[in-house]
mmCIF file of the N, C-alpha and C atoms, coordinates in Angstrom:
data_MODEL
# 
_entry.id   MODEL 
# 
loop_
_atom_site.group_PDB 
_atom_site.id 
_atom_site.type_symbol 
_atom_site.label_atom_id 
_atom_site.label_alt_id 
_atom_site.label_comp_id 
_atom_site.label_asym_id 
_atom_site.label_entity_id 
_atom_site.label_seq_id 
_atom_site.pdbx_PDB_ins_code 
_atom_site.Cartn_x 
_atom_site.Cartn_y 
_atom_site.Cartn_z 
_atom_site.occupancy 
_atom_site.B_iso_or_equiv 
_atom_site.pdbx_formal_charge 
_atom_site.auth_seq_id 
_atom_site.auth_comp_id 
_atom_site.auth_asym_id 
_atom_site.auth_atom_id 
_atom_site.pdbx_PDB_model_num 
ATOM 1   N N  . MET A 1 1  ? -28.852 -5.089  -44.006 1.00 0.00 ? 1  MET A N  1 
ATOM 2   C CA . MET A 1 1  ? -27.486 -5.364  -43.548 1.00 0.00 ? 1  MET A CA 1 
ATOM 3   C C  . MET A 1 1  ? -27.210 -6.849  -43.793 1.00 0.00 ? 1  MET A C  1 
ATOM 4   N N  . PRO A 1 2  ? -26.112 -7.152  -44.482 1.00 0.00 ? 2  PRO A N  1 
ATOM 5   C CA . PRO A 1 2  ? -25.777 -8.556  -44.727 1.00 0.00 ? 2  PRO A CA 1 
ATOM 6   C C  . PRO A 1 2  ? -25.511 -9.283  -43.408 1.00 0.00 ? 2  PRO A C  1 
ATOM 7   N N  . LEU A 1 3  ? -25.713 -10.587 -43.423 1.00 0.00 ? 3  LEU A N  1 
ATOM 8   C CA . LEU A 1 3  ? -25.551 -11.408 -42.227 1.00 0.00 ? 3  LEU A CA 1 
ATOM 9   C C  . LEU A 1 3  ? -24.134 -11.319 -41.674 1.00 0.00 ? 3  LEU A C  1 
ATOM 10  N N  . PHE A 1 4  ? -23.134 -11.324 -42.555 1.00 0.00 ? 4  PHE A N  1 
ATOM 11  C CA . PHE A 1 4  ? -21.739 -11.254 -42.113 1.00 0.00 ? 4  PHE A CA 1 
ATOM 12  C C  . PHE A 1 4  ? -21.489 -9.961  -41.340 1.00 0.00 ? 4  PHE A C  1 
ATOM 13  N N  . ASP A 1 5  ? -21.989 -8.846  -41.853 1.00 0.00 ? 5  ASP A N  1 
ATOM 14  C CA . ASP A 1 5  ? -21.805 -7.557  -41.172 1.00 0.00 ? 5  ASP A CA 1 
ATOM 15  C C  . ASP A 1 5  ? -22.485 -7.552  -39.811 1.00 0.00 ? 5  ASP A C  1 
ATOM 16  N N  . HIS A 1 6  ? -23.668 -8.158  -39.738 1.00 0.00 ? 6  HIS A N  1 
ATOM 17  C CA . HIS A 1 6  ? -24.403 -8.228  -38.473 1.00 0.00 ? 6  HIS A CA 1 
ATOM 18  C C  . HIS A 1 6  ? -23.631 -9.055  -37.442 1.00 0.00 ? 6  HIS A C  1 
ATOM 19  N N  . VAL A 1 7  ? -23.082 -10.203 -37.866 1.00 0.00 ? 7  VAL A N  1 
ATOM 20  C CA . VAL A 1 7  ? -22.298 -11.062 -36.965 1.00 0.00 ? 7  VAL A CA 1 
ATOM 21  C C  . VAL A 1 7  ? -21.037 -10.342 -36.526 1.00 0.00 ? 7  VAL A C  1 
ATOM 22  N N  . GLN A 1 8  ? -20.368 -9.681  -37.447 1.00 0.00 ? 8  GLN A N  1 
ATOM 23  C CA . GLN A 1 8  ? -19.151 -8.939  -37.113 1.00 0.00 ? 8  GLN A CA 1 
ATOM 24  C C  . GLN A 1 8  ? -19.459 -7.812  -36.139 1.00 0.00 ? 8  GLN A C  1 
ATOM 25  N N  . LEU A 1 9  ? -20.543 -7.112  -36.326 1.00 0.00 ? 9  LEU A N  1 
ATOM 26  C CA . LEU A 1 9  ? -20.948 -6.033  -35.437 1.00 0.00 ? 9  LEU A CA 1 
ATOM 27  C C  . LEU A 1 9  ? -21.239 -6.568  -34.034 1.00 0.00 ? 9  LEU A C  1 
ATOM 28  N N  . GLN A 1 10 ? -21.889 -7.738  -33.977 1.00 0.00 ? 10 GLN A N  1 
ATOM 29  C CA . GLN A 1 10 ? -22.199 -8.347  -32.681 1.00 0.00 ? 10 GLN A CA 1 
ATOM 30  C C  . GLN A 1 10 ? -20.911 -8.772  -31.972 1.00 0.00 ? 10 GLN A C  1 
ATOM 31  N N  . ARG A 1 11 ? -19.967 -9.333  -32.702 1.00 0.00 ? 11 ARG A N  1 
ATOM 32  C CA . ARG A 1 11 ? -18.669 -9.713  -32.105 1.00 0.00 ? 11 ARG A CA 1 
ATOM 33  C C  . ARG A 1 11 ? -17.929 -8.486  -31.584 1.00 0.00 ? 11 ARG A C  1 
ATOM 34  N N  . ASP A 1 12 ? -17.913 -7.441  -32.395 1.00 0.00 ? 12 ASP A N  1 
ATOM 35  C CA . ASP A 1 12 ? -17.243 -6.207  -31.967 1.00 0.00 ? 12 ASP A CA 1 
ATOM 36  C C  . ASP A 1 12 ? -17.887 -5.663  -30.690 1.00 0.00 ? 12 ASP A C  1 
ATOM 37  N N  . SER A 1 13 ? -19.195 -5.720  -30.630 1.00 0.00 ? 13 SER A N  1 
ATOM 38  C CA . SER A 1 13 ? -19.911 -5.237  -29.451 1.00 0.00 ? 13 SER A CA 1 
ATOM 39  C C  . SER A 1 13 ? -19.538 -6.067  -28.225 1.00 0.00 ? 13 SER A C  1 
ATOM 40  N N  . GLN A 1 14 ? -19.452 -7.381  -28.380 1.00 0.00 ? 14 GLN A N  1 
ATOM 41  C CA . GLN A 1 14 ? -19.070 -8.255  -27.256 1.00 0.00 ? 14 GLN A CA 1 
ATOM 42  C C  . GLN A 1 14 ? -17.642 -7.969  -26.807 1.00 0.00 ? 14 GLN A C  1 
ATOM 43  N N  . GLU A 1 15 ? -16.757 -7.739  -27.773 1.00 0.00 ? 15 GLU A N  1 
ATOM 44  C CA . GLU A 1 15 ? -15.367 -7.418  -27.432 1.00 0.00 ? 15 GLU A CA 1 
ATOM 45  C C  . GLU A 1 15 ? -15.288 -6.087  -26.682 1.00 0.00 ? 15 GLU A C  1 
ATOM 46  N N  . ILE A 1 16 ? -16.066 -5.126  -27.128 1.00 0.00 ? 16 ILE A N  1 
ATOM 47  C CA . ILE A 1 16 ? -16.077 -3.819  -26.456 1.00 0.00 ? 16 ILE A CA 1 
ATOM 48  C C  . ILE A 1 16 ? -16.564 -3.976  -25.026 1.00 0.00 ? 16 ILE A C  1 
ATOM 49  N N  . HIS A 1 17 ? -17.623 -4.768  -24.825 1.00 0.00 ? 17 HIS A N  1 
ATOM 50  C CA . HIS A 1 17 ? -18.137 -4.988  -23.474 1.00 0.00 ? 17 HIS A CA 1 
ATOM 51  C C  . HIS A 1 17 ? -17.096 -5.698  -22.606 1.00 0.00 ? 17 HIS A C  1 
ATOM 52  N N  . ALA A 1 18 ? -16.390 -6.683  -23.169 1.00 0.00 ? 18 ALA A N  1 
ATOM 53  C CA . ALA A 1 18 ? -15.364 -7.409  -22.422 1.00 0.00 ? 18 ALA A CA 1 
ATOM 54  C C  . ALA A 1 18 ? -14.206 -6.482  -22.063 1.00 0.00 ? 18 ALA A C  1 
ATOM 55  N N  . LEU A 1 19 ? -13.786 -5.660  -23.012 1.00 0.00 ? 19 LEU A N  1 
ATOM 56  C CA . LEU A 1 19 ? -12.691 -4.720  -22.745 1.00 0.00 ? 19 LEU A CA 1 
ATOM 57  C C  . LEU A 1 19 ? -13.109 -3.681  -21.701 1.00 0.00 ? 19 LEU A C  1 
ATOM 58  N N  . HIS A 1 20 ? -14.339 -3.246  -21.760 1.00 0.00 ? 20 HIS A N  1 
ATOM 59  C CA . HIS A 1 20 ? -14.833 -2.281  -20.780 1.00 0.00 ? 20 HIS A CA 1 
ATOM 60  C C  . HIS A 1 20 ? -14.835 -2.898  -19.374 1.00 0.00 ? 20 HIS A C  1 
ATOM 61  N N  . ALA A 1 21 ? -15.276 -4.139  -19.269 1.00 0.00 ? 21 ALA A N  1 
ATOM 62  C CA . ALA A 1 21 ? -15.272 -4.823  -17.970 1.00 0.00 ? 21 ALA A CA 1 
ATOM 63  C C  . ALA A 1 21 ? -13.845 -4.995  -17.463 1.00 0.00 ? 21 ALA A C  1 
ATOM 64  N N  . LEU A 1 22 ? -12.925 -5.338  -18.362 1.00 0.00 ? 22 LEU A N  1 
ATOM 65  C CA . LEU A 1 22 ? -11.523 -5.488  -17.972 1.00 0.00 ? 22 LEU A CA 1 
ATOM 66  C C  . LEU A 1 22 ? -10.959 -4.147  -17.506 1.00 0.00 ? 22 LEU A C  1 
ATOM 67  N N  . HIS A 1 23 ? -11.272 -3.084  -18.211 1.00 0.00 ? 23 HIS A N  1 
ATOM 68  C CA . HIS A 1 23 ? -10.793 -1.751  -17.836 1.00 0.00 ? 23 HIS A CA 1 
ATOM 69  C C  . HIS A 1 23 ? -11.314 -1.360  -16.455 1.00 0.00 ? 23 HIS A C  1 
ATOM 70  N N  . ARG A 1 24 ? -12.598 -1.619  -16.201 1.00 0.00 ? 24 ARG A N  1 
ATOM 71  C CA . ARG A 1 24 ? -13.161 -1.307  -14.891 1.00 0.00 ? 24 ARG A CA 1 
ATOM 72  C C  . ARG A 1 24 ? -12.463 -2.104  -13.792 1.00 0.00 ? 24 ARG A C  1 
ATOM 73  N N  . ALA A 1 25 ? -12.167 -3.382  -14.056 1.00 0.00 ? 25 ALA A N  1 
ATOM 74  C CA . ALA A 1 25 ? -11.494 -4.219  -13.055 1.00 0.00 ? 25 ALA A CA 1 
ATOM 75  C C  . ALA A 1 25 ? -10.091 -3.697  -12.774 1.00 0.00 ? 25 ALA A C  1 
ATOM 76  N N  . VAL A 1 26 ? -9.373  -3.328  -13.814 1.00 0.00 ? 26 VAL A N  1 
ATOM 77  C CA . VAL A 1 26 ? -8.019  -2.801  -13.629 1.00 0.00 ? 26 VAL A CA 1 
ATOM 78  C C  . VAL A 1 26 ? -8.069  -1.493  -12.844 1.00 0.00 ? 26 VAL A C  1 
ATOM 79  N N  . CYS A 1 27 ? -9.022  -0.630  -13.172 1.00 0.00 ? 27 CYS A N  1 
ATOM 80  C CA . CYS A 1 27 ? -9.161  0.638   -12.439 1.00 0.00 ? 27 CYS A CA 1 
ATOM 81  C C  . CYS A 1 27 ? -9.482  0.384   -10.975 1.00 0.00 ? 27 CYS A C  1 
ATOM 82  N N  . GLU A 1 28 ? -10.312 -0.614  -10.701 1.00 0.00 ? 28 GLU A N  1 
ATOM 83  C CA . GLU A 1 28 ? -10.655 -0.933  -9.317  1.00 0.00 ? 28 GLU A CA 1 
ATOM 84  C C  . GLU A 1 28 ? -9.423  -1.440  -8.562  1.00 0.00 ? 28 GLU A C  1 
ATOM 85  N N  . ILE A 1 29 ? -8.594  -2.248  -9.203  1.00 0.00 ? 29 ILE A N  1 
ATOM 86  C CA . ILE A 1 29 ? -7.363  -2.750  -8.569  1.00 0.00 ? 29 ILE A CA 1 
ATOM 87  C C  . ILE A 1 29 ? -6.425  -1.593  -8.259  1.00 0.00 ? 29 ILE A C  1 
ATOM 88  N N  . VAL A 1 30 ? -6.258  -0.695  -9.204  1.00 0.00 ? 30 VAL A N  1 
ATOM 89  C CA . VAL A 1 30 ? -5.385  0.471   -8.999  1.00 0.00 ? 30 VAL A CA 1 
ATOM 90  C C  . VAL A 1 30 ? -5.938  1.334   -7.872  1.00 0.00 ? 30 VAL A C  1 
ATOM 91  N N  . SER A 1 31 ? -7.239  1.536   -7.863  1.00 0.00 ? 31 SER A N  1 
ATOM 92  C CA . SER A 1 31 ? -7.862  2.332   -6.810  1.00 0.00 ? 31 SER A CA 1 
ATOM 93  C C  . SER A 1 31 ? -7.656  1.682   -5.441  1.00 0.00 ? 31 SER A C  1 
ATOM 94  N N  . CYS A 1 32 ? -7.810  0.370   -5.364  1.00 0.00 ? 32 CYS A N  1 
ATOM 95  C CA . CYS A 1 32 ? -7.579  -0.340  -4.099  1.00 0.00 ? 32 CYS A CA 1 
ATOM 96  C C  . CYS A 1 32 ? -6.129  -0.193  -3.648  1.00 0.00 ? 32 CYS A C  1 
ATOM 97  N N  . ALA A 1 33 ? -5.216  -0.280  -4.582  1.00 0.00 ? 33 ALA A N  1 
ATOM 98  C CA . ALA A 1 33 ? -3.796  -0.130  -4.239  1.00 0.00 ? 33 ALA A CA 1 
ATOM 99  C C  . ALA A 1 33 ? -3.530  1.269   -3.689  1.00 0.00 ? 33 ALA A C  1 
ATOM 100 N N  . HIS A 1 34 ? -4.103  2.279   -4.319  1.00 0.00 ? 34 HIS A N  1 
ATOM 101 C CA . HIS A 1 34 ? -3.907  3.657   -3.840  1.00 0.00 ? 34 HIS A CA 1 
ATOM 102 C C  . HIS A 1 34 ? -4.518  3.851   -2.460  1.00 0.00 ? 34 HIS A C  1 
ATOM 103 N N  . ARG A 1 35 ? -5.701  3.278   -2.245  1.00 0.00 ? 35 ARG A N  1 
ATOM 104 C CA . ARG A 1 35 ? -6.325  3.397   -0.923  1.00 0.00 ? 35 ARG A CA 1 
ATOM 105 C C  . ARG A 1 35 ? -5.488  2.672   0.128   1.00 0.00 ? 35 ARG A C  1 
ATOM 106 N N  . GLY A 1 36 ? -4.894  1.543   -0.252  1.00 0.00 ? 36 GLY A N  1 
ATOM 107 C CA . GLY A 1 36 ? -4.039  0.815   0.681   1.00 0.00 ? 36 GLY A CA 1 
ATOM 108 C C  . GLY A 1 36 ? -2.804  1.613   1.070   1.00 0.00 ? 36 GLY A C  1 
ATOM 109 N N  . VAL A 1 37 ? -2.196  2.248   0.100   1.00 0.00 ? 37 VAL A N  1 
ATOM 110 C CA . VAL A 1 37 ? -1.018  3.082   0.377   1.00 0.00 ? 37 VAL A CA 1 
ATOM 111 C C  . VAL A 1 37 ? -1.404  4.243   1.282   1.00 0.00 ? 37 VAL A C  1 
ATOM 112 N N  . PHE A 1 38 ? -2.530  4.883   0.997   1.00 0.00 ? 38 PHE A N  1 
ATOM 113 C CA . PHE A 1 38 ? -2.992  6.011   1.806   1.00 0.00 ? 38 PHE A CA 1 
ATOM 114 C C  . PHE A 1 38 ? -3.267  5.567   3.243   1.00 0.00 ? 38 PHE A C  1 
ATOM 115 N N  . ALA A 1 39 ? -3.954  4.425   3.399   1.00 0.00 ? 39 ALA A N  1 
ATOM 116 C CA . ALA A 1 39 ? -4.276  3.927   4.744   1.00 0.00 ? 39 ALA A CA 1 
ATOM 117 C C  . ALA A 1 39 ? -3.009  3.554   5.507   1.00 0.00 ? 39 ALA A C  1 
ATOM 118 N N  . THR A 1 40 ? -2.040  2.975   4.818   1.00 0.00 ? 40 THR A N  1 
ATOM 119 C CA . THR A 1 40 ? -0.775  2.610   5.465   1.00 0.00 ? 40 THR A CA 1 
ATOM 120 C C  . THR A 1 40 ? -0.042  3.852   5.954   1.00 0.00 ? 40 THR A C  1 
ATOM 121 N N  . ARG A 1 41 ? -0.033  4.891   5.146   1.00 0.00 ? 41 ARG A N  1 
ATOM 122 C CA . ARG A 1 41 ? 0.628   6.142   5.555   1.00 0.00 ? 41 ARG A CA 1 
ATOM 123 C C  . ARG A 1 41 ? -0.075  6.767   6.751   1.00 0.00 ? 41 ARG A C  1 
ATOM 124 N N  . GLN A 1 42 ? -1.409  6.729   6.744   1.00 0.00 ? 42 GLN A N  1 
ATOM 125 C CA . GLN A 1 42 ? -2.145  7.265   7.890   1.00 0.00 ? 42 GLN A CA 1 
ATOM 126 C C  . GLN A 1 42 ? -1.805  6.496   9.155   1.00 0.00 ? 42 GLN A C  1 
ATOM 127 N N  . LEU A 1 43 ? -1.747  5.176   9.061   1.00 0.00 ? 43 LEU A N  1 
ATOM 128 C CA . LEU A 1 43 ? -1.414  4.354   10.220  1.00 0.00 ? 43 LEU A CA 1 
ATOM 129 C C  . LEU A 1 43 ? -0.007  4.668   10.716  1.00 0.00 ? 43 LEU A C  1 
ATOM 130 N N  . ALA A 1 44 ? 0.937   4.811   9.818   1.00 0.00 ? 44 ALA A N  1 
ATOM 131 C CA . ALA A 1 44 ? 2.312   5.127   10.215  1.00 0.00 ? 44 ALA A CA 1 
ATOM 132 C C  . ALA A 1 44 ? 2.374   6.470   10.946  1.00 0.00 ? 44 ALA A C  1 
ATOM 133 N N  . LYS A 1 45 ? 1.625   7.438   10.450  1.00 0.00 ? 45 LYS A N  1 
ATOM 134 C CA . LYS A 1 45 ? 1.606   8.747   11.116  1.00 0.00 ? 45 LYS A CA 1 
ATOM 135 C C  . LYS A 1 45 ? 1.034   8.630   12.528  1.00 0.00 ? 45 LYS A C  1 
ATOM 136 N N  . ARG A 1 46 ? -0.049  7.849   12.660  1.00 0.00 ? 46 ARG A N  1 
ATOM 137 C CA . ARG A 1 46 ? -0.635  7.665   13.997  1.00 0.00 ? 46 ARG A CA 1 
ATOM 138 C C  . ARG A 1 46 ? 0.332   6.960   14.931  1.00 0.00 ? 46 ARG A C  1 
ATOM 139 N N  . GLN A 1 47 ? 1.037   5.969   14.414  1.00 0.00 ? 47 GLN A N  1 
ATOM 140 C CA . GLN A 1 47 ? 1.999   5.248   15.251  1.00 0.00 ? 47 GLN A CA 1 
ATOM 141 C C  . GLN A 1 47 ? 3.124   6.173   15.707  1.00 0.00 ? 47 GLN A C  1 
ATOM 142 N N  . LEU A 1 48 ? 3.621   7.018   14.796  1.00 0.00 ? 48 LEU A N  1 
ATOM 143 C CA . LEU A 1 48 ? 4.686   7.955   15.178  1.00 0.00 ? 48 LEU A CA 1 
ATOM 144 C C  . LEU A 1 48 ? 4.194   8.941   16.227  1.00 0.00 ? 48 LEU A C  1 
ATOM 145 N N  . THR A 1 49 ? 2.972   9.405   16.078  1.00 0.00 ? 49 THR A N  1 
ATOM 146 C CA . THR A 1 49 ? 2.405   10.315  17.076  1.00 0.00 ? 49 THR A CA 1 
ATOM 147 C C  . THR A 1 49 ? 2.337   9.620   18.431  1.00 0.00 ? 49 THR A C  1 
ATOM 148 N N  . TRP A 1 50 ? 1.881   8.385   18.429  1.00 0.00 ? 50 TRP A N  1 
ATOM 149 C CA . TRP A 1 50 ? 1.772   7.612   19.667  1.00 0.00 ? 50 TRP A CA 1 
ATOM 150 C C  . TRP A 1 50 ? 3.153   7.385   20.290  1.00 0.00 ? 50 TRP A C  1 
ATOM 151 N N  . LEU A 1 51 ? 4.134   7.019   19.460  1.00 0.00 ? 51 LEU A N  1 
ATOM 152 C CA . LEU A 1 51 ? 5.483   6.772   19.981  1.00 0.00 ? 51 LEU A CA 1 
ATOM 153 C C  . LEU A 1 51 ? 6.111   8.045   20.544  1.00 0.00 ? 51 LEU A C  1 
ATOM 154 N N  . ARG A 1 52 ? 5.897   9.170   19.872  1.00 0.00 ? 52 ARG A N  1 
ATOM 155 C CA . ARG A 1 52 ? 6.463   10.436  20.352  1.00 0.00 ? 52 ARG A CA 1 
ATOM 156 C C  . ARG A 1 52 ? 5.874   10.846  21.695  1.00 0.00 ? 52 ARG A C  1 
ATOM 157 N N  . SER A 1 53 ? 4.668   10.396  21.981  1.00 0.00 ? 53 SER A N  1 
ATOM 158 C CA . SER A 1 53 ? 4.024   10.784  23.237  1.00 0.00 ? 53 SER A CA 1 
ATOM 159 C C  . SER A 1 53 ? 4.521   9.958   24.426  1.00 0.00 ? 53 SER A C  1 
ATOM 160 N N  . MET A 1 54 ? 5.307   8.930   24.170  1.00 0.00 ? 54 MET A N  1 
ATOM 161 C CA . MET A 1 54 ? 5.822   8.095   25.264  1.00 0.00 ? 54 MET A CA 1 
ATOM 162 C C  . MET A 1 54 ? 6.954   8.832   25.969  1.00 0.00 ? 54 MET A C  1 
ATOM 163 N N  . PRO A 1 55 ? 6.817   9.107   27.263  1.00 0.00 ? 55 PRO A N  1 
ATOM 164 C CA . PRO A 1 55 ? 7.819   9.925   27.953  1.00 0.00 ? 55 PRO A CA 1 
ATOM 165 C C  . PRO A 1 55 ? 9.161   9.212   28.149  1.00 0.00 ? 55 PRO A C  1 
ATOM 166 N N  . LEU A 1 56 ? 9.183   7.911   28.236  1.00 0.00 ? 56 LEU A N  1 
ATOM 167 C CA . LEU A 1 56 ? 10.425  7.190   28.512  1.00 0.00 ? 56 LEU A CA 1 
ATOM 168 C C  . LEU A 1 56 ? 11.017  6.521   27.275  1.00 0.00 ? 56 LEU A C  1 
ATOM 169 N N  . ARG A 1 57 ? 10.709  7.051   26.131  1.00 0.00 ? 57 ARG A N  1 
ATOM 170 C CA . ARG A 1 57 ? 11.222  6.423   24.906  1.00 0.00 ? 57 ARG A CA 1 
ATOM 171 C C  . ARG A 1 57 ? 12.709  6.725   24.741  1.00 0.00 ? 57 ARG A C  1 
ATOM 172 N N  . HIS A 1 58 ? 13.402  5.832   24.062  1.00 0.00 ? 58 HIS A N  1 
ATOM 173 C CA . HIS A 1 58 ? 14.811  6.033   23.737  1.00 0.00 ? 58 HIS A CA 1 
ATOM 174 C C  . HIS A 1 58 ? 14.950  5.783   22.239  1.00 0.00 ? 58 HIS A C  1 
ATOM 175 N N  . VAL A 1 59 ? 15.361  6.774   21.503  1.00 0.00 ? 59 VAL A N  1 
ATOM 176 C CA . VAL A 1 59 ? 15.423  6.682   20.047  1.00 0.00 ? 59 VAL A CA 1 
ATOM 177 C C  . VAL A 1 59 ? 16.800  6.210   19.611  1.00 0.00 ? 59 VAL A C  1 
ATOM 178 N N  . ILE A 1 60 ? 16.808  5.187   18.773  1.00 0.00 ? 60 ILE A N  1 
ATOM 179 C CA . ILE A 1 60 ? 18.028  4.694   18.141  1.00 0.00 ? 60 ILE A CA 1 
ATOM 180 C C  . ILE A 1 60 ? 17.763  4.675   16.651  1.00 0.00 ? 60 ILE A C  1 
ATOM 181 N N  . GLN A 1 61 ? 18.634  5.302   15.896  1.00 0.00 ? 61 GLN A N  1 
ATOM 182 C CA . GLN A 1 61 ? 18.459  5.332   14.447  1.00 0.00 ? 61 GLN A CA 1 
ATOM 183 C C  . GLN A 1 61 ? 18.648  3.922   13.892  1.00 0.00 ? 61 GLN A C  1 
ATOM 184 N N  . ALA A 1 62 ? 17.640  3.418   13.201  1.00 0.00 ? 62 ALA A N  1 
ATOM 185 C CA . ALA A 1 62 ? 17.670  2.048   12.689  1.00 0.00 ? 62 ALA A CA 1 
ATOM 186 C C  . ALA A 1 62 ? 18.739  1.844   11.631  1.00 0.00 ? 62 ALA A C  1 
ATOM 187 N N  . ASP A 1 63 ? 19.144  2.904   10.954  1.00 0.00 ? 63 ASP A N  1 
ATOM 188 C CA . ASP A 1 63 ? 20.157  2.754   9.911   1.00 0.00 ? 63 ASP A CA 1 
ATOM 189 C C  . ASP A 1 63 ? 21.565  3.123   10.396  1.00 0.00 ? 63 ASP A C  1 
ATOM 190 N N  . ALA A 1 64 ? 21.732  3.315   11.703  1.00 0.00 ? 64 ALA A N  1 
ATOM 191 C CA . ALA A 1 64 ? 23.057  3.615   12.257  1.00 0.00 ? 64 ALA A CA 1 
ATOM 192 C C  . ALA A 1 64 ? 23.949  2.379   12.143  1.00 0.00 ? 64 ALA A C  1 
ATOM 193 N N  . SER A 1 65 ? 25.228  2.617   11.967  1.00 0.00 ? 65 SER A N  1 
ATOM 194 C CA . SER A 1 65 ? 26.152  1.487   11.815  1.00 0.00 ? 65 SER A CA 1 
ATOM 195 C C  . SER A 1 65 ? 26.316  0.706   13.116  1.00 0.00 ? 65 SER A C  1 
ATOM 196 N N  . ASP A 1 66 ? 26.090  1.363   14.254  1.00 0.00 ? 66 ASP A N  1 
ATOM 197 C CA . ASP A 1 66 ? 26.256  0.699   15.547  1.00 0.00 ? 66 ASP A CA 1 
ATOM 198 C C  . ASP A 1 66 ? 24.921  0.525   16.273  1.00 0.00 ? 66 ASP A C  1 
ATOM 199 N N  . VAL A 1 67 ? 23.872  0.186   15.517  1.00 0.00 ? 67 VAL A N  1 
ATOM 200 C CA . VAL A 1 67 ? 22.540  0.094   16.104  1.00 0.00 ? 67 VAL A CA 1 
ATOM 201 C C  . VAL A 1 67 ? 22.467  -1.001  17.175  1.00 0.00 ? 67 VAL A C  1 
ATOM 202 N N  . LEU A 1 68 ? 23.064  -2.144  16.951  1.00 0.00 ? 68 LEU A N  1 
ATOM 203 C CA . LEU A 1 68 ? 22.994  -3.224  17.937  1.00 0.00 ? 68 LEU A CA 1 
ATOM 204 C C  . LEU A 1 68 ? 23.734  -2.868  19.223  1.00 0.00 ? 68 LEU A C  1 
ATOM 205 N N  . PRO A 1 69 ? 24.976  -2.382  19.156  1.00 0.00 ? 69 PRO A N  1 
ATOM 206 C CA . PRO A 1 69 ? 25.636  -1.982  20.404  1.00 0.00 ? 69 PRO A CA 1 
ATOM 207 C C  . PRO A 1 69 ? 24.861  -0.897  21.158  1.00 0.00 ? 69 PRO A C  1 
ATOM 208 N N  . GLN A 1 70 ? 24.267  0.060   20.431  1.00 0.00 ? 70 GLN A N  1 
ATOM 209 C CA . GLN A 1 70 ? 23.474  1.095   21.097  1.00 0.00 ? 70 GLN A CA 1 
ATOM 210 C C  . GLN A 1 70 ? 22.285  0.486   21.825  1.00 0.00 ? 70 GLN A C  1 
ATOM 211 N N  . ALA A 1 71 ? 21.604  -0.432  21.172  1.00 0.00 ? 71 ALA A N  1 
ATOM 212 C CA . ALA A 1 71 ? 20.431  -1.064  21.777  1.00 0.00 ? 71 ALA A CA 1 
ATOM 213 C C  . ALA A 1 71 ? 20.830  -1.884  23.001  1.00 0.00 ? 71 ALA A C  1 
ATOM 214 N N  . LEU A 1 72 ? 21.903  -2.650  22.877  1.00 0.00 ? 72 LEU A N  1 
ATOM 215 C CA . LEU A 1 72 ? 22.348  -3.469  24.007  1.00 0.00 ? 72 LEU A CA 1 
ATOM 216 C C  . LEU A 1 72 ? 22.801  -2.603  25.179  1.00 0.00 ? 72 LEU A C  1 
ATOM 217 N N  . GLN A 1 73 ? 23.473  -1.513  24.889  1.00 0.00 ? 73 GLN A N  1 
ATOM 218 C CA . GLN A 1 73 ? 23.914  -0.595  25.942  1.00 0.00 ? 73 GLN A CA 1 
ATOM 219 C C  . GLN A 1 73 ? 22.703  -0.010  26.665  1.00 0.00 ? 73 GLN A C  1 
ATOM 220 N N  . TRP A 1 74 ? 21.662  0.352   25.926  1.00 0.00 ? 74 TRP A N  1 
ATOM 221 C CA . TRP A 1 74 ? 20.459  0.915   26.552  1.00 0.00 ? 74 TRP A CA 1 
ATOM 222 C C  . TRP A 1 74 ? 19.756  -0.135  27.414  1.00 0.00 ? 74 TRP A C  1 
ATOM 223 N N  . VAL A 1 75 ? 19.674  -1.360  26.916  1.00 0.00 ? 75 VAL A N  1 
ATOM 224 C CA . VAL A 1 75 ? 19.039  -2.432  27.683  1.00 0.00 ? 75 VAL A CA 1 
ATOM 225 C C  . VAL A 1 75 ? 19.812  -2.694  28.960  1.00 0.00 ? 75 VAL A C  1 
ATOM 226 N N  . ASP A 1 76 ? 21.146  -2.761  28.861  1.00 0.00 ? 76 ASP A N  1 
ATOM 227 C CA . ASP A 1 76 ? 21.979  -2.961  30.052  1.00 0.00 ? 76 ASP A CA 1 
ATOM 228 C C  . ASP A 1 76 ? 21.758  -1.850  31.071  1.00 0.00 ? 76 ASP A C  1 
ATOM 229 N N  . ALA A 1 77 ? 21.677  -0.615  30.583  1.00 0.00 ? 77 ALA A N  1 
ATOM 230 C CA . ALA A 1 77 ? 21.463  0.505   31.494  1.00 0.00 ? 77 ALA A CA 1 
ATOM 231 C C  . ALA A 1 77 ? 20.108  0.413   32.174  1.00 0.00 ? 77 ALA A C  1 
ATOM 232 N N  . GLN A 1 78 ? 19.105  -0.076  31.475  1.00 0.00 ? 78 GLN A N  1 
ATOM 233 C CA . GLN A 1 78 ? 17.772  -0.209  32.058  1.00 0.00 ? 78 GLN A CA 1 
ATOM 234 C C  . GLN A 1 78 ? 17.707  -1.336  33.094  1.00 0.00 ? 78 GLN A C  1 
ATOM 235 N N  . LEU A 1 79 ? 18.504  -2.374  32.892  1.00 0.00 ? 79 LEU A N  1 
ATOM 236 C CA . LEU A 1 79 ? 18.482  -3.523  33.806  1.00 0.00 ? 79 LEU A CA 1 
ATOM 237 C C  . LEU A 1 79 ? 19.328  -3.327  35.036  1.00 0.00 ? 79 LEU A C  1 
ATOM 238 N N  . SER A 1 80 ? 20.223  -2.345  35.007  1.00 0.00 ? 80 SER A N  1 
ATOM 239 C CA . SER A 1 80 ? 21.094  -2.151  36.182  1.00 0.00 ? 80 SER A CA 1 
ATOM 240 C C  . SER A 1 80 ? 20.568  -1.099  37.123  1.00 0.00 ? 80 SER A C  1 
# 
């Protein structure tokens, strides 16, 4: 095998190893992101379960147009 071919083969091998390491790192980042999303959803479900179990809860839709007046009215009613 000529020297040039041997050097080129060695460079290609190093590039393949570098690309493989990069691919593994990217896959690990994606996997971590997916695990984070899954864990966040689990936590949200647990929080909703906990909130639903509160007997004196008062639900106000956060996207309602009159959310602030509703909240203030409930607070006033609780303080009187």
